[in-house]
mmJSON file of the N, C-alpha and C atoms, coordinates in Angstrom:
{"data_MODEL":{"atom_site":{
"group_PDB":["ATOM","ATOM","ATOM","ATOM","ATOM","ATOM","ATOM","ATOM","ATOM","ATOM","ATOM","ATOM","ATOM","ATOM","ATOM","ATOM","ATOM","ATOM","ATOM","ATOM","ATOM","ATOM","ATOM","ATOM","ATOM","ATOM","ATOM","ATOM","ATOM","ATOM","ATOM","ATOM","ATOM","ATOM","ATOM","ATOM","ATOM","ATOM","ATOM","ATOM","ATOM","ATOM","ATOM","ATOM","ATOM","ATOM","ATOM","ATOM","ATOM","ATOM","ATOM","ATOM","ATOM","ATOM","ATOM","ATOM","ATOM","ATOM","ATOM","ATOM","ATOM","ATOM","ATOM","ATOM","ATOM","ATOM","ATOM","ATOM","ATOM","ATOM","ATOM","ATOM","ATOM","ATOM","ATOM","ATOM","ATOM","ATOM","ATOM","ATOM","ATOM","ATOM","ATOM","ATOM","ATOM","ATOM","ATOM","ATOM","ATOM","ATOM","ATOM","ATOM","ATOM","ATOM","ATOM","ATOM","ATOM","ATOM","ATOM","ATOM","ATOM","ATOM","ATOM","ATOM","ATOM","ATOM","ATOM","ATOM","ATOM","ATOM","ATOM","ATOM","ATOM","ATOM","ATOM","ATOM","ATOM","ATOM","ATOM","ATOM","ATOM","ATOM","ATOM","ATOM","ATOM","ATOM","ATOM","ATOM","ATOM","ATOM","ATOM","ATOM","ATOM","ATOM","ATOM","ATOM","ATOM","ATOM","ATOM","ATOM","ATOM","ATOM","ATOM","ATOM","ATOM","ATOM","ATOM","ATOM","ATOM","ATOM","ATOM","ATOM","ATOM","ATOM","ATOM","ATOM","ATOM","ATOM","ATOM","ATOM","ATOM","ATOM","ATOM","ATOM","ATOM","ATOM","ATOM","ATOM","ATOM","ATOM","ATOM","ATOM","ATOM","ATOM","ATOM","ATOM","ATOM","ATOM","ATOM","ATOM","ATOM","ATOM","ATOM","ATOM","ATOM","ATOM","ATOM","ATOM","ATOM","ATOM","ATOM","ATOM","ATOM","ATOM","ATOM","ATOM","ATOM","ATOM","ATOM","ATOM","ATOM","ATOM","ATOM","ATOM","ATOM","ATOM","ATOM","ATOM","ATOM","ATOM","ATOM","ATOM","ATOM","ATOM","ATOM","ATOM","ATOM","ATOM","ATOM","ATOM","ATOM","ATOM","ATOM","ATOM","ATOM"],
"id":[1,2,3,4,5,6,7,8,9,10,11,12,13,14,15,16,17,18,19,20,21,22,23,24,25,26,27,28,29,30,31,32,33,34,35,36,37,38,39,40,41,42,43,44,45,46,47,48,49,50,51,52,53,54,55,56,57,58,59,60,61,62,63,64,65,66,67,68,69,70,71,72,73,74,75,76,77,78,79,80,81,82,83,84,85,86,87,88,89,90,91,92,93,94,95,96,97,98,99,100,101,102,103,104,105,106,107,108,109,110,111,112,113,114,115,116,117,118,119,120,121,122,123,124,125,126,127,128,129,130,131,132,133,134,135,136,137,138,139,140,141,142,143,144,145,146,147,148,149,150,151,152,153,154,155,156,157,158,159,160,161,162,163,164,165,166,167,168,169,170,171,172,173,174,175,176,177,178,179,180,181,182,183,184,185,186,187,188,189,190,191,192,193,194,195,196,197,198,199,200,201,202,203,204,205,206,207,208,209,210,211,212,213,214,215,216,217,218,219,220,221,222,223,224,225],
"type_symbol":["N","C","C","N","C","C","N","C","C","N","C","C","N","C","C","N","C","C","N","C","C","N","C","C","N","C","C","N","C","C","N","C","C","N","C","C","N","C","C","N","C","C","N","C","C","N","C","C","N","C","C","N","C","C","N","C","C","N","C","C","N","C","C","N","C","C","N","C","C","N","C","C","N","C","C","N","C","C","N","C","C","N","C","C","N","C","C","N","C","C","N","C","C","N","C","C","N","C","C","N","C","C","N","C","C","N","C","C","N","C","C","N","C","C","N","C","C","N","C","C","N","C","C","N","C","C","N","C","C","N","C","C","N","C","C","N","C","C","N","C","C","N","C","C","N","C","C","N","C","C","N","C","C","N","C","C","N","C","C","N","C","C","N","C","C","N","C","C","N","C","C","N","C","C","N","C","C","N","C","C","N","C","C","N","C","C","N","C","C","N","C","C","N","C","C","N","C","C","N","C","C","N","C","C","N","C","C","N","C","C","N","C","C","N","C","C","N","C","C","N","C","C","N","C","C"],
"label_atom_id":["N","CA","C","N","CA","C","N","CA","C","N","CA","C","N","CA","C","N","CA","C","N","CA","C","N","CA","C","N","CA","C","N","CA","C","N","CA","C","N","CA","C","N","CA","C","N","CA","C","N","CA","C","N","CA","C","N","CA","C","N","CA","C","N","CA","C","N","CA","C","N","CA","C","N","CA","C","N","CA","C","N","CA","C","N","CA","C","N","CA","C","N","CA","C","N","CA","C","N","CA","C","N","CA","C","N","CA","C","N","CA","C","N","CA","C","N","CA","C","N","CA","C","N","CA","C","N","CA","C","N","CA","C","N","CA","C","N","CA","C","N","CA","C","N","CA","C","N","CA","C","N","CA","C","N","CA","C","N","CA","C","N","CA","C","N","CA","C","N","CA","C","N","CA","C","N","CA","C","N","CA","C","N","CA","C","N","CA","C","N","CA","C","N","CA","C","N","CA","C","N","CA","C","N","CA","C","N","CA","C","N","CA","C","N","CA","C","N","CA","C","N","CA","C","N","CA","C","N","CA","C","N","CA","C","N","CA","C","N","CA","C","N","CA","C","N","CA","C","N","CA","C","N","CA","C","N","CA","C","N","CA","C"],
"label_alt_id":[null,null,null,null,null,null,null,null,null,null,null,null,null,null,null,null,null,null,null,null,null,null,null,null,null,null,null,null,null,null,null,null,null,null,null,null,null,null,null,null,null,null,null,null,null,null,null,null,null,null,null,null,null,null,null,null,null,null,null,null,null,null,null,null,null,null,null,null,null,null,null,null,null,null,null,null,null,null,null,null,null,null,null,null,null,null,null,null,null,null,null,null,null,null,null,null,null,null,null,null,null,null,null,null,null,null,null,null,null,null,null,null,null,null,null,null,null,null,null,null,null,null,null,null,null,null,null,null,null,null,null,null,null,null,null,null,null,null,null,null,null,null,null,null,null,null,null,null,null,null,null,null,null,null,null,null,null,null,null,null,null,null,null,null,null,null,null,null,null,null,null,null,null,null,null,null,null,null,null,null,null,null,null,null,null,null,null,null,null,null,null,null,null,null,null,null,null,null,null,null,null,null,null,null,null,null,null,null,null,null,null,null,null,null,null,null,null,null,null,null,null,null,null,null,null],
"label_comp_id":["MET","MET","MET","PHE","PHE","PHE","THR","THR","THR","ILE","ILE","ILE","GLU","GLU","GLU","HIS","HIS","HIS","GLU","GLU","GLU","PHE","PHE","PHE","ASP","ASP","ASP","ALA","ALA","ALA","THR","THR","THR","VAL","VAL","VAL","VAL","VAL","VAL","THR","THR","THR","LEU","LEU","LEU","VAL","VAL","VAL","ASP","ASP","ASP","GLU","GLU","GLU","GLY","GLY","GLY","ALA","ALA","ALA","ALA","ALA","ALA","PRO","PRO","PRO","LEU","LEU","LEU","ALA","ALA","ALA","GLU","GLU","GLU","ASP","ASP","ASP","VAL","VAL","VAL","THR","THR","THR","VAL","VAL","VAL","SER","SER","SER","LEU","LEU","LEU","PHE","PHE","PHE","GLU","GLU","GLU","GLU","GLU","GLU","CYS","CYS","CYS","ALA","ALA","ALA","THR","THR","THR","VAL","VAL","VAL","THR","THR","THR","GLN","GLN","GLN","VAL","VAL","VAL","ASP","ASP","ASP","ALA","ALA","ALA","ARG","ARG","ARG","SER","SER","SER","GLY","GLY","GLY","GLN","GLN","GLN","PRO","PRO","PRO","VAL","VAL","VAL","THR","THR","THR","VAL","VAL","VAL","THR","THR","THR","LEU","LEU","LEU","SER","SER","SER","GLN","GLN","GLN","THR","THR","THR","GLN","GLN","GLN","MET","MET","MET","ARG","ARG","ARG","ASP","ASP","ASP","LEU","LEU","LEU","ALA","ALA","ALA","ALA","ALA","ALA","ALA","ALA","ALA","LEU","LEU","LEU","ASN","ASN","ASN","LEU","LEU","LEU","PRO","PRO","PRO","GLU","GLU","GLU","GLY","GLY","GLY","VAL","VAL","VAL","TYR","TYR","TYR","ARG","ARG","ARG","ARG","ARG","ARG","ARG","ARG","ARG"],
"label_asym_id":["A","A","A","A","A","A","A","A","A","A","A","A","A","A","A","A","A","A","A","A","A","A","A","A","A","A","A","A","A","A","A","A","A","A","A","A","A","A","A","A","A","A","A","A","A","A","A","A","A","A","A","A","A","A","A","A","A","A","A","A","A","A","A","A","A","A","A","A","A","A","A","A","A","A","A","A","A","A","A","A","A","A","A","A","A","A","A","A","A","A","A","A","A","A","A","A","A","A","A","A","A","A","A","A","A","A","A","A","A","A","A","A","A","A","A","A","A","A","A","A","A","A","A","A","A","A","A","A","A","A","A","A","A","A","A","A","A","A","A","A","A","A","A","A","A","A","A","A","A","A","A","A","A","A","A","A","A","A","A","A","A","A","A","A","A","A","A","A","A","A","A","A","A","A","A","A","A","A","A","A","A","A","A","A","A","A","A","A","A","A","A","A","A","A","A","A","A","A","A","A","A","A","A","A","A","A","A","A","A","A","A","A","A","A","A","A","A","A","A","A","A","A","A","A","A"],
"label_entity_id":["1","1","1","1","1","1","1","1","1","1","1","1","1","1","1","1","1","1","1","1","1","1","1","1","1","1","1","1","1","1","1","1","1","1","1","1","1","1","1","1","1","1","1","1","1","1","1","1","1","1","1","1","1","1","1","1","1","1","1","1","1","1","1","1","1","1","1","1","1","1","1","1","1","1","1","1","1","1","1","1","1","1","1","1","1","1","1","1","1","1","1","1","1","1","1","1","1","1","1","1","1","1","1","1","1","1","1","1","1","1","1","1","1","1","1","1","1","1","1","1","1","1","1","1","1","1","1","1","1","1","1","1","1","1","1","1","1","1","1","1","1","1","1","1","1","1","1","1","1","1","1","1","1","1","1","1","1","1","1","1","1","1","1","1","1","1","1","1","1","1","1","1","1","1","1","1","1","1","1","1","1","1","1","1","1","1","1","1","1","1","1","1","1","1","1","1","1","1","1","1","1","1","1","1","1","1","1","1","1","1","1","1","1","1","1","1","1","1","1","1","1","1","1","1","1"],
"label_seq_id":[1,1,1,2,2,2,3,3,3,4,4,4,5,5,5,6,6,6,7,7,7,8,8,8,9,9,9,10,10,10,11,11,11,12,12,12,13,13,13,14,14,14,15,15,15,16,16,16,17,17,17,18,18,18,19,19,19,20,20,20,21,21,21,22,22,22,23,23,23,24,24,24,25,25,25,26,26,26,27,27,27,28,28,28,29,29,29,30,30,30,31,31,31,32,32,32,33,33,33,34,34,34,35,35,35,36,36,36,37,37,37,38,38,38,39,39,39,40,40,40,41,41,41,42,42,42,43,43,43,44,44,44,45,45,45,46,46,46,47,47,47,48,48,48,49,49,49,50,50,50,51,51,51,52,52,52,53,53,53,54,54,54,55,55,55,56,56,56,57,57,57,58,58,58,59,59,59,60,60,60,61,61,61,62,62,62,63,63,63,64,64,64,65,65,65,66,66,66,67,67,67,68,68,68,69,69,69,70,70,70,71,71,71,72,72,72,73,73,73,74,74,74,75,75,75],
"pdbx_PDB_ins_code":[null,null,null,null,null,null,null,null,null,null,null,null,null,null,null,null,null,null,null,null,null,null,null,null,null,null,null,null,null,null,null,null,null,null,null,null,null,null,null,null,null,null,null,null,null,null,null,null,null,null,null,null,null,null,null,null,null,null,null,null,null,null,null,null,null,null,null,null,null,null,null,null,null,null,null,null,null,null,null,null,null,null,null,null,null,null,null,null,null,null,null,null,null,null,null,null,null,null,null,null,null,null,null,null,null,null,null,null,null,null,null,null,null,null,null,null,null,null,null,null,null,null,null,null,null,null,null,null,null,null,null,null,null,null,null,null,null,null,null,null,null,null,null,null,null,null,null,null,null,null,null,null,null,null,null,null,null,null,null,null,null,null,null,null,null,null,null,null,null,null,null,null,null,null,null,null,null,null,null,null,null,null,null,null,null,null,null,null,null,null,null,null,null,null,null,null,null,null,null,null,null,null,null,null,null,null,null,null,null,null,null,null,null,null,null,null,null,null,null,null,null,null,null,null,null],
"Cartn_x":[-3.564,-4.058,-4.174,-3.86,-4.065,-4.597,-4.847,-5.617,-4.848,-4.795,-4.155,-5.332,-5.661,-6.512,-5.999,-5.806,-5.645,-6.546,-6.899,-7.935,-7.447,-8.115,-7.982,-6.648,-6.702,-5.595,-5.081,-5.245,-4.076,-4.028,-2.946,-3.184,-3.167,-4.373,-5.1,-4.607,-3.9,-3.549,-4.384,-4.813,-5.904,-5.076,-4.968,-4.228,-5.437,-5.485,-6.302,-5.805,-6.251,-5.552,-6.113,-5.431,-5.621,-5.013,-4.637,-3.587,-4.976,-4.145,-4.904,-5.967,-6.827,-8.066,-7.193,-7.343,-8.181,-7.704,-8.44,-7.973,-8.157,-7.02,-7.18,-7.905,-8.945,-9.407,-8.392,-8.999,-8.421,-7.488,-6.374,-5.64,-5.607,-5.879,-6.169,-4.603,-3.84,-2.975,-3.367,-3.497,-3.836,-2.473,-2.028,-0.953,-1.108,-0.853,-1.16,0.252,0.083,1.179,2.159,1.226,1.93,2.197,1.415,1.329,1.0,0.746,-0.164,-0.518,-1.643,-2.637,-2.769,-2.608,-3.041,-4.213,-5.121,-6.228,-6.773,-7.588,-7.797,-9.128,-9.978,-10.915,-10.529,-11.086,-10.806,-11.233,-11.283,-12.33,-13.094,-12.724,-13.094,-14.324,-13.735,-14.983,-15.491,-15.149,-15.829,-15.449,-14.626,-14.423,-12.989,-13.114,-11.616,-10.641,-9.286,-8.394,-7.384,-6.796,-6.368,-4.488,-3.644,-2.388,-1.804,-1.332,-0.849,0.799,1.051,3.031,3.224,4.249,4.874,5.606,5.847,6.775,8.083,8.608,9.933,9.761,8.893,8.466,8.288,7.568,7.222,8.53,9.586,10.757,11.281,11.448,12.421,11.643,10.45,9.472,10.158,10.16,10.409,11.93,12.768,14.219,14.44,13.601,13.839,13.3,12.77,12.024,13.528,14.536,15.672,16.508,16.618,17.77,17.798,18.953,18.965,18.854,18.55,18.413,19.183,19.001,19.591,19.182,19.917,19.127,19.893,19.077,19.669,19.047,19.911,19.081,19.9,18.77,18.676,19.134,19.886,20.551,19.776],
"Cartn_y":[9.424,10.141,9.565,10.196,9.765,10.921,10.315,11.451,10.679,11.927,11.713,12.204,10.99,11.748,11.334,12.037,12.154,11.57,10.655,10.054,10.274,10.033,9.743,8.598,7.455,6.596,6.03,6.918,6.404,7.142,7.604,8.165,7.321,7.487,6.642,7.522,7.007,7.181,6.198,6.81,5.99,6.556,5.347,5.329,5.156,5.956,5.794,5.517,4.612,4.221,5.189,6.014,6.879,6.517,4.967,4.818,4.502,3.705,2.921,1.978,1.894,0.873,-0.353,-1.433,-1.723,-1.181,-0.233,0.254,-0.839,-0.538,-1.607,-0.721,-1.702,-1.139,-0.179,0.59,1.855,0.884,1.375,0.9,1.893,1.102,1.798,1.416,2.539,2.063,2.847,2.302,2.716,2.676,3.75,3.604,3.968,2.985,2.96,3.29,3.385,3.437,2.282,0.848,-0.511,-1.359,-0.777,-1.779,-0.664,-1.291,-0.473,-1.847,-1.532,-2.328,-1.7,-2.849,-2.331,-3.271,-2.356,-2.928,-3.025,-3.595,-3.472,-4.348,-4.223,-5.112,-5.837,-7.39,-8.325,-8.217,-7.737,-7.567,-9.112,-10.0,-11.197,-11.749,-11.454,-12.049,-10.574,-9.596,-8.046,-8.234,-8.909,-8.991,-8.05,-7.3,-6.562,-7.389,-7.695,-8.451,-7.091,-7.574,-6.714,-7.609,-6.984,-7.377,-6.413,-7.138,-6.142,-6.475,-5.246,-5.189,-4.653,-5.144,-4.471,-3.27,-2.354,-1.313,-1.636,-2.531,-3.185,-3.596,-4.011,-4.398,-3.253,-2.081,-0.888,-0.369,-0.252,0.39,0.008,-1.75,-2.245,-2.117,-1.886,-1.571,-0.312,0.543,2.129,1.915,1.347,1.106,0.477,-0.558,-1.504,-0.327,0.498,1.222,1.89,2.216,2.641,2.081,0.683,-0.362,-1.168,-1.33,-2.118,-3.77,-4.54,-5.925,-6.702,-7.444,-8.215,-8.512,-8.926,-9.58,-8.268,-7.759,-6.901,-7.205,-6.541,-6.754,-5.311,-4.671,-3.672,-3.633,-2.578,-2.547,-1.548],
"Cartn_z":[-9.858,-8.525,-7.218,-6.25,-4.785,-4.028,-2.981,-1.904,-0.479,0.379,1.99,2.637,3.636,4.477,6.162,6.784,8.12,9.278,9.422,10.667,11.69,13.047,14.257,14.59,14.168,14.227,13.11,11.943,10.884,9.874,9.056,7.695,6.663,5.578,4.732,3.616,2.643,1.184,0.14,-0.693,-1.716,-2.905,-3.673,-5.385,-5.935,-6.809,-8.252,-9.485,-9.991,-11.522,-12.388,-13.057,-14.291,-15.781,-15.62,-16.572,-18.007,-18.76,-20.063,-19.308,-20.204,-19.58,-20.062,-19.287,-18.249,-17.174,-16.247,-14.982,-13.949,-12.98,-11.621,-10.621,-9.779,-8.482,-7.684,-7.12,-6.287,-5.467,-4.763,-3.477,-2.482,-1.194,-0.129,0.917,1.615,2.421,3.529,4.67,5.956,6.801,7.256,8.198,9.314,10.108,11.998,12.45,13.788,14.699,14.547,14.629,14.705,13.291,12.817,11.184,9.949,8.885,7.3,7.004,6.221,5.532,4.382,3.317,1.917,1.676,0.668,0.73,-0.584,-1.651,-2.658,-3.151,-3.745,-4.163,-5.238,-5.094,-6.115,-7.3,-8.348,-9.398,-9.956,-9.397,-9.783,-9.025,-7.699,-6.671,-6.191,-6.143,-5.5,-3.985,-3.799,-2.062,-1.756,-0.799,-0.442,-0.042,-0.614,0.151,0.672,1.911,2.668,3.093,2.734,3.209,4.306,5.591,6.91,6.675,6.649,6.99,7.971,9.092,10.053,9.634,10.653,10.61,9.928,10.122,9.515,8.024,7.75,6.236,5.456,6.004,5.313,5.26,6.104,5.799,4.99,4.971,4.151,2.567,2.274,1.135,0.492,1.641,1.019,0.583,1.365,0.849,-0.094,-0.587,-1.787,-3.086,-2.906,-4.183,-4.774,-4.043,-4.692,-4.534,-4.772,-4.957,-6.151,-6.486,-7.511,-7.178,-7.984,-7.737,-7.022,-5.877,-5.156,-4.043,-2.852,-1.61,-0.706,0.351,1.237,2.86,3.525,4.766,5.658,5.992,6.819,8.323,8.503,9.941,10.874],
"occupancy":[1.0,1.0,1.0,1.0,1.0,1.0,1.0,1.0,1.0,1.0,1.0,1.0,1.0,1.0,1.0,1.0,1.0,1.0,1.0,1.0,1.0,1.0,1.0,1.0,1.0,1.0,1.0,1.0,1.0,1.0,1.0,1.0,1.0,1.0,1.0,1.0,1.0,1.0,1.0,1.0,1.0,1.0,1.0,1.0,1.0,1.0,1.0,1.0,1.0,1.0,1.0,1.0,1.0,1.0,1.0,1.0,1.0,1.0,1.0,1.0,1.0,1.0,1.0,1.0,1.0,1.0,1.0,1.0,1.0,1.0,1.0,1.0,1.0,1.0,1.0,1.0,1.0,1.0,1.0,1.0,1.0,1.0,1.0,1.0,1.0,1.0,1.0,1.0,1.0,1.0,1.0,1.0,1.0,1.0,1.0,1.0,1.0,1.0,1.0,1.0,1.0,1.0,1.0,1.0,1.0,1.0,1.0,1.0,1.0,1.0,1.0,1.0,1.0,1.0,1.0,1.0,1.0,1.0,1.0,1.0,1.0,1.0,1.0,1.0,1.0,1.0,1.0,1.0,1.0,1.0,1.0,1.0,1.0,1.0,1.0,1.0,1.0,1.0,1.0,1.0,1.0,1.0,1.0,1.0,1.0,1.0,1.0,1.0,1.0,1.0,1.0,1.0,1.0,1.0,1.0,1.0,1.0,1.0,1.0,1.0,1.0,1.0,1.0,1.0,1.0,1.0,1.0,1.0,1.0,1.0,1.0,1.0,1.0,1.0,1.0,1.0,1.0,1.0,1.0,1.0,1.0,1.0,1.0,1.0,1.0,1.0,1.0,1.0,1.0,1.0,1.0,1.0,1.0,1.0,1.0,1.0,1.0,1.0,1.0,1.0,1.0,1.0,1.0,1.0,1.0,1.0,1.0,1.0,1.0,1.0,1.0,1.0,1.0,1.0,1.0,1.0,1.0,1.0,1.0,1.0,1.0,1.0,1.0,1.0,1.0],
"B_iso_or_equiv":[0.0,0.0,0.0,0.0,0.0,0.0,0.0,0.0,0.0,0.0,0.0,0.0,0.0,0.0,0.0,0.0,0.0,0.0,0.0,0.0,0.0,0.0,0.0,0.0,0.0,0.0,0.0,0.0,0.0,0.0,0.0,0.0,0.0,0.0,0.0,0.0,0.0,0.0,0.0,0.0,0.0,0.0,0.0,0.0,0.0,0.0,0.0,0.0,0.0,0.0,0.0,0.0,0.0,0.0,0.0,0.0,0.0,0.0,0.0,0.0,0.0,0.0,0.0,0.0,0.0,0.0,0.0,0.0,0.0,0.0,0.0,0.0,0.0,0.0,0.0,0.0,0.0,0.0,0.0,0.0,0.0,0.0,0.0,0.0,0.0,0.0,0.0,0.0,0.0,0.0,0.0,0.0,0.0,0.0,0.0,0.0,0.0,0.0,0.0,0.0,0.0,0.0,0.0,0.0,0.0,0.0,0.0,0.0,0.0,0.0,0.0,0.0,0.0,0.0,0.0,0.0,0.0,0.0,0.0,0.0,0.0,0.0,0.0,0.0,0.0,0.0,0.0,0.0,0.0,0.0,0.0,0.0,0.0,0.0,0.0,0.0,0.0,0.0,0.0,0.0,0.0,0.0,0.0,0.0,0.0,0.0,0.0,0.0,0.0,0.0,0.0,0.0,0.0,0.0,0.0,0.0,0.0,0.0,0.0,0.0,0.0,0.0,0.0,0.0,0.0,0.0,0.0,0.0,0.0,0.0,0.0,0.0,0.0,0.0,0.0,0.0,0.0,0.0,0.0,0.0,0.0,0.0,0.0,0.0,0.0,0.0,0.0,0.0,0.0,0.0,0.0,0.0,0.0,0.0,0.0,0.0,0.0,0.0,0.0,0.0,0.0,0.0,0.0,0.0,0.0,0.0,0.0,0.0,0.0,0.0,0.0,0.0,0.0,0.0,0.0,0.0,0.0,0.0,0.0,0.0,0.0,0.0,0.0,0.0,0.0],
"pdbx_formal_charge":[null,null,null,null,null,null,null,null,null,null,null,null,null,null,null,null,null,null,null,null,null,null,null,null,null,null,null,null,null,null,null,null,null,null,null,null,null,null,null,null,null,null,null,null,null,null,null,null,null,null,null,null,null,null,null,null,null,null,null,null,null,null,null,null,null,null,null,null,null,null,null,null,null,null,null,null,null,null,null,null,null,null,null,null,null,null,null,null,null,null,null,null,null,null,null,null,null,null,null,null,null,null,null,null,null,null,null,null,null,null,null,null,null,null,null,null,null,null,null,null,null,null,null,null,null,null,null,null,null,null,null,null,null,null,null,null,null,null,null,null,null,null,null,null,null,null,null,null,null,null,null,null,null,null,null,null,null,null,null,null,null,null,null,null,null,null,null,null,null,null,null,null,null,null,null,null,null,null,null,null,null,null,null,null,null,null,null,null,null,null,null,null,null,null,null,null,null,null,null,null,null,null,null,null,null,null,null,null,null,null,null,null,null,null,null,null,null,null,null,null,null,null,null,null,null],
"auth_seq_id":[1,1,1,2,2,2,3,3,3,4,4,4,5,5,5,6,6,6,7,7,7,8,8,8,9,9,9,10,10,10,11,11,11,12,12,12,13,13,13,14,14,14,15,15,15,16,16,16,17,17,17,18,18,18,19,19,19,20,20,20,21,21,21,22,22,22,23,23,23,24,24,24,25,25,25,26,26,26,27,27,27,28,28,28,29,29,29,30,30,30,31,31,31,32,32,32,33,33,33,34,34,34,35,35,35,36,36,36,37,37,37,38,38,38,39,39,39,40,40,40,41,41,41,42,42,42,43,43,43,44,44,44,45,45,45,46,46,46,47,47,47,48,48,48,49,49,49,50,50,50,51,51,51,52,52,52,53,53,53,54,54,54,55,55,55,56,56,56,57,57,57,58,58,58,59,59,59,60,60,60,61,61,61,62,62,62,63,63,63,64,64,64,65,65,65,66,66,66,67,67,67,68,68,68,69,69,69,70,70,70,71,71,71,72,72,72,73,73,73,74,74,74,75,75,75],
"auth_comp_id":["MET","MET","MET","PHE","PHE","PHE","THR","THR","THR","ILE","ILE","ILE","GLU","GLU","GLU","HIS","HIS","HIS","GLU","GLU","GLU","PHE","PHE","PHE","ASP","ASP","ASP","ALA","ALA","ALA","THR","THR","THR","VAL","VAL","VAL","VAL","VAL","VAL","THR","THR","THR","LEU","LEU","LEU","VAL","VAL","VAL","ASP","ASP","ASP","GLU","GLU","GLU","GLY","GLY","GLY","ALA","ALA","ALA","ALA","ALA","ALA","PRO","PRO","PRO","LEU","LEU","LEU","ALA","ALA","ALA","GLU","GLU","GLU","ASP","ASP","ASP","VAL","VAL","VAL","THR","THR","THR","VAL","VAL","VAL","SER","SER","SER","LEU","LEU","LEU","PHE","PHE","PHE","GLU","GLU","GLU","GLU","GLU","GLU","CYS","CYS","CYS","ALA","ALA","ALA","THR","THR","THR","VAL","VAL","VAL","THR","THR","THR","GLN","GLN","GLN","VAL","VAL","VAL","ASP","ASP","ASP","ALA","ALA","ALA","ARG","ARG","ARG","SER","SER","SER","GLY","GLY","GLY","GLN","GLN","GLN","PRO","PRO","PRO","VAL","VAL","VAL","THR","THR","THR","VAL","VAL","VAL","THR","THR","THR","LEU","LEU","LEU","SER","SER","SER","GLN","GLN","GLN","THR","THR","THR","GLN","GLN","GLN","MET","MET","MET","ARG","ARG","ARG","ASP","ASP","ASP","LEU","LEU","LEU","ALA","ALA","ALA","ALA","ALA","ALA","ALA","ALA","ALA","LEU","LEU","LEU","ASN","ASN","ASN","LEU","LEU","LEU","PRO","PRO","PRO","GLU","GLU","GLU","GLY","GLY","GLY","VAL","VAL","VAL","TYR","TYR","TYR","ARG","ARG","ARG","ARG","ARG","ARG","ARG","ARG","ARG"],
"auth_asym_id":["A","A","A","A","A","A","A","A","A","A","A","A","A","A","A","A","A","A","A","A","A","A","A","A","A","A","A","A","A","A","A","A","A","A","A","A","A","A","A","A","A","A","A","A","A","A","A","A","A","A","A","A","A","A","A","A","A","A","A","A","A","A","A","A","A","A","A","A","A","A","A","A","A","A","A","A","A","A","A","A","A","A","A","A","A","A","A","A","A","A","A","A","A","A","A","A","A","A","A","A","A","A","A","A","A","A","A","A","A","A","A","A","A","A","A","A","A","A","A","A","A","A","A","A","A","A","A","A","A","A","A","A","A","A","A","A","A","A","A","A","A","A","A","A","A","A","A","A","A","A","A","A","A","A","A","A","A","A","A","A","A","A","A","A","A","A","A","A","A","A","A","A","A","A","A","A","A","A","A","A","A","A","A","A","A","A","A","A","A","A","A","A","A","A","A","A","A","A","A","A","A","A","A","A","A","A","A","A","A","A","A","A","A","A","A","A","A","A","A","A","A","A","A","A","A"],
"auth_atom_id":["N","CA","C","N","CA","C","N","CA","C","N","CA","C","N","CA","C","N","CA","C","N","CA","C","N","CA","C","N","CA","C","N","CA","C","N","CA","C","N","CA","C","N","CA","C","N","CA","C","N","CA","C","N","CA","C","N","CA","C","N","CA","C","N","CA","C","N","CA","C","N","CA","C","N","CA","C","N","CA","C","N","CA","C","N","CA","C","N","CA","C","N","CA","C","N","CA","C","N","CA","C","N","CA","C","N","CA","C","N","CA","C","N","CA","C","N","CA","C","N","CA","C","N","CA","C","N","CA","C","N","CA","C","N","CA","C","N","CA","C","N","CA","C","N","CA","C","N","CA","C","N","CA","C","N","CA","C","N","CA","C","N","CA","C","N","CA","C","N","CA","C","N","CA","C","N","CA","C","N","CA","C","N","CA","C","N","CA","C","N","CA","C","N","CA","C","N","CA","C","N","CA","C","N","CA","C","N","CA","C","N","CA","C","N","CA","C","N","CA","C","N","CA","C","N","CA","C","N","CA","C","N","CA","C","N","CA","C","N","CA","C","N","CA","C","N","CA","C","N","CA","C","N","CA","C","N","CA","C","N","CA","C"],
"pdbx_PDB_model_num":[1,1,1,1,1,1,1,1,1,1,1,1,1,1,1,1,1,1,1,1,1,1,1,1,1,1,1,1,1,1,1,1,1,1,1,1,1,1,1,1,1,1,1,1,1,1,1,1,1,1,1,1,1,1,1,1,1,1,1,1,1,1,1,1,1,1,1,1,1,1,1,1,1,1,1,1,1,1,1,1,1,1,1,1,1,1,1,1,1,1,1,1,1,1,1,1,1,1,1,1,1,1,1,1,1,1,1,1,1,1,1,1,1,1,1,1,1,1,1,1,1,1,1,1,1,1,1,1,1,1,1,1,1,1,1,1,1,1,1,1,1,1,1,1,1,1,1,1,1,1,1,1,1,1,1,1,1,1,1,1,1,1,1,1,1,1,1,1,1,1,1,1,1,1,1,1,1,1,1,1,1,1,1,1,1,1,1,1,1,1,1,1,1,1,1,1,1,1,1,1,1,1,1,1,1,1,1,1,1,1,1,1,1,1,1,1,1,1,1,1,1,1,1,1,1]
}}}
């Protein structure tokens, strides 16, 4: 399951794990004009862990989802 919320400065997508136990913590993807952040609470420490991706990295990730194994450079 996932939710989409449009805030003033970002679009926020929250991914909720509904698979078989053990379930993973929710993942929140915040899409800003200049970057995207992916945040998930670390189950061991209870602390949120955030990764920041540039717009270029996000485009590469989206393209990679539909490609076979290999090394690529987008133009």
